C-alpha positions in Angstrom: 0.1 -0.1 0.0 1.2 3.3 -1.0 2.5 5.6 1.9 0.7 9.1 1.8 2.8 12.3 3.0 0.2 15.2 3.8 0.5 18.8 2.2 2.8 17.8 -0.8 1.7 18.3 -4.4 2.9 16.0 -7.3 4.2 17.1 -10.7 4.4 14.6 -13.7 7.0 15.7 -16.1 5.7 15.2 -19.7 7.7 17.8 -21.6 10.3 15.9 -23.2 10.9 15.7 -27.1 10.8 11.9 -27.4 13.2 11.9 -30.1 14.1 8.4 -29.9 10.5 7.3 -30.1 10.0 9.5 -33.4 8.4 12.2 -31.4 4.8 12.6 -29.8 3.9 11.9 -26.2 5.7 8.9 -25.0 3.2 8.7 -21.8 0.4 7.9 -24.1 2.1 4.8 -25.2 0.6 1.6 -23.6 2.0 -1.5 -22.0 -0.5 -4.0 -20.8 -3.5 -2.1 -22.5 -2.7 0.9 -20.1 -1.1 4.1 -21.0 2.1 4.9 -19.4 0.7 8.2 -18.1 -2.4 6.4 -16.5 0.1 3.9 -14.7 2.1 6.8 -13.6 -1.0 8.5 -12.3 -2.2 5.5 -10.5 1.0 4.9 -8.8 1.5 8.5 -8.0 -1.8 10.0 -6.9 -1.9 8.0 -3.5 1.4 9.7 -2.5 0.4 13.2 -2.9 -2.5 15.6 -2.2 -2.9 16.7 -5.9 -1.4 16.0 -9.2 -0.5 18.3 -12.4 1.1 17.3 -15.5 4.1 19.5 -16.9 3.6 19.4 -20.8 4.1 21.7 -23.7 1.7 22.3 -26.7 -1.9 21.8 -26.9 -3.3 20.8 -23.5 -6.4 19.5 -24.9 -4.8 16.2 -25.9 -4.9 15.4 -22.1 -8.1 16.2 -21.1 -9.3 12.7 -20.5 -6.7 12.7 -17.5 -8.5 15.3 -15.7 -5.5 16.9 -14.3 -4.1 20.4 -14.8 -1.6 21.0 -17.4 1.2 23.5 -17.0 3.5 24.5 -19.5 7.3 25.5 -19.4 7.7 29.3 -18.7 11.1 29.3 -20.0 11.4 29.8 -23.8 12.9 26.9 -26.1 13.3 23.2 -24.9 15.1 24.0 -21.6 14.9 20.2 -20.1 13.4 18.8 -17.0 14.4 21.8 -14.8 12.1 24.0 -16.7 9.4 21.5 -15.8 10.4 21.6 -12.1 9.9 25.4 -12.2 6.7 25.2 -13.9 5.7 22.8 -11.1 7.1 24.9 -8.3 5.2 28.0 -9.8 1.9 26.0 -9.8 2.6 24.8 -6.3 3.2 28.4 -5.1 -0.2 29.3 -6.4 -1.9 26.6 -4.4 -0.1 27.6 -1.2 2.2 24.7 -1.0 5.6 24.5 0.3 7.3 21.6 -1.8 6.6 19.3 -4.8 7.8 15.9 -6.0 8.4 15.2 -9.6 8.2 12.0 -11.6 8.6 11.3 -15.3 5.7 10.4 -17.4 7.6 7.6 -19.1 8.7 5.7 -15.9 5.8 3.4 -15.0 7.4 1.5 -12.1 8.8 4.0 -9.7 8.5 3.1 -6.1 5.3 3.2 -4.2 6.9 4.8 -1.2 8.8 7.2 -3.4 7.4 10.4 -1.7 7.7 9.1 1.7 11.3 8.2 1.3 12.3 11.5 -0.4 10.7 13.2 2.5 12.6 11.2 5.2 15.9 11.9 3.6 15.1 15.7 3.7 14.6 15.8 7.4 16.9 18.8 8.7 17.3 20.4 5.6 16.1 24.3 5.6 14.9 23.9 2.0 14.1 20.3 1.4 15.9 19.0 -1.7 16.4 15.3 -2.6 17.0 13.2 -5.7 16.1 9.5 -6.0 19.1 7.1 -6.5 19.7 3.3 -7.3 23.0 1.4 -6.7 25.3 0.9 -9.7 26.0 -2.6 -10.1 27.9 -4.6 -12.8 29.1 -2.9 -16.1 27.4 0.5 -14.8 30.1 0.9 -12.5 32.8 1.0 -15.2 31.1 3.6 -17.3 31.9 7.2 -17.2 31.0 8.6 -13.7 31.6 5.0 -12.4 33.4 6.4 -9.4 29.8 7.2 -8.1 28.3 4.2 -6.5 24.7 5.4 -7.3 22.8 6.5 -10.3 20.9 9.7 -9.7 17.6 10.0 -11.2 17.1 13.8 -11.7 13.5 13.8 -12.7 12.4 12.0 -9.6 12.8 14.4 -6.7 11.7 16.5 -3.8 11.9 20.4 -4.5 11.3 23.5 -2.4 9.2 26.2 -3.6 11.3 28.7 -1.8 14.0 28.2 -4.3 12.0 28.8 -7.2 13.3 32.3 -8.1 16.8 30.9 -7.7 16.0 28.1 -10.0 14.4 30.6 -12.5 17.5 32.8 -12.5 19.6 29.8 -13.1 17.8 28.7 -16.0 17.7 32.1 -17.6 21.3 32.0 -17.2 21.6 28.7 -19.3 21.9 26.1 -16.6 20.3 23.0 -17.8 22.0 20.0 -15.9 19.8 19.1 -13.0 22.5 17.9 -10.5 24.5 20.9 -11.0 21.7 23.1 -9.4 21.0 20.5 -6.8 24.6 20.1 -5.7 24.8 24.0 -5.5 22.0 23.9 -2.9 23.4 21.0 -0.9 20.8 18.6 -2.3 20.4 14.9 -0.8 19.9 11.6 -2.1 17.6 9.0 -1.1 18.6 5.5 -2.1 16.3 2.9 -3.6 16.6 -0.8 -4.3 17.3 -1.9 -7.7 16.0 -5.5 -7.2 14.5 -7.1 -9.0 14.9 -4.4 -11.3 15.8 -0.7 -11.3 12.3 0.8 -10.6 13.2 3.9 -12.3 13.6 2.1 -15.7 12.2 4.5 -18.3 10.9 4.1 -21.8 13.0 5.8 -24.2 13.0 3.5 -27.2 10.6 0.9 -29.0 13.0 -1.8 -27.3 12.4 -0.2 -23.9 8.7 -0.4 -24.5 9.0 -4.1 -25.3 11.0 -4.5 -22.2 8.4 -2.7 -20.1 5.8 -5.3 -21.0 8.0 -7.9 -19.8 8.6 -6.2 -16.5 4.8 -5.8 -15.8 4.6 -9.2 -13.8 7.3 -8.0 -11.5 6.0 -4.5 -10.9 
């Protein structure tokens, strides 16, 4: 059963270009007859007070989801940090102090994601935490292999109090999530990668096929 943490809003990041899938909205692709977005919503909504979808373009294509759709406020494709900023601006309008973000193409993320992120933030003035999983096998030999974890920058806890700082960073050209979180002493919450990494995301047709095979394990 999902753990619910009060007074936190959730934002689903769906503003990517999906170039490796030929464009379009990856979240609308299906596995097991259910769209990735519906699976994300079903897993995320019990963990937060309310949800919004960060997406660009015509919001009407998401009408059936029944969620507010918030677009990036930074011109051009500025990456996931622009979606985080859009979420923080939306949360500020709701009077919330923090948001948690997830990616629209990652249907198997942990059911205790929010609770674990909040737990890792205890004692921080401005709660700022990214999800991580252990690096194993060949991953440890790749670039950056000196780190023992993979950071998942679209899965995080973000403070509304730092939204103006984030806006200034984006307007200054910053695009890499971890550069900004490291500047503000961001923490990490470690999640198990067994029986598979729960932050596995669908980037290619092969990934979509693999997601089908993982349904029984999820």
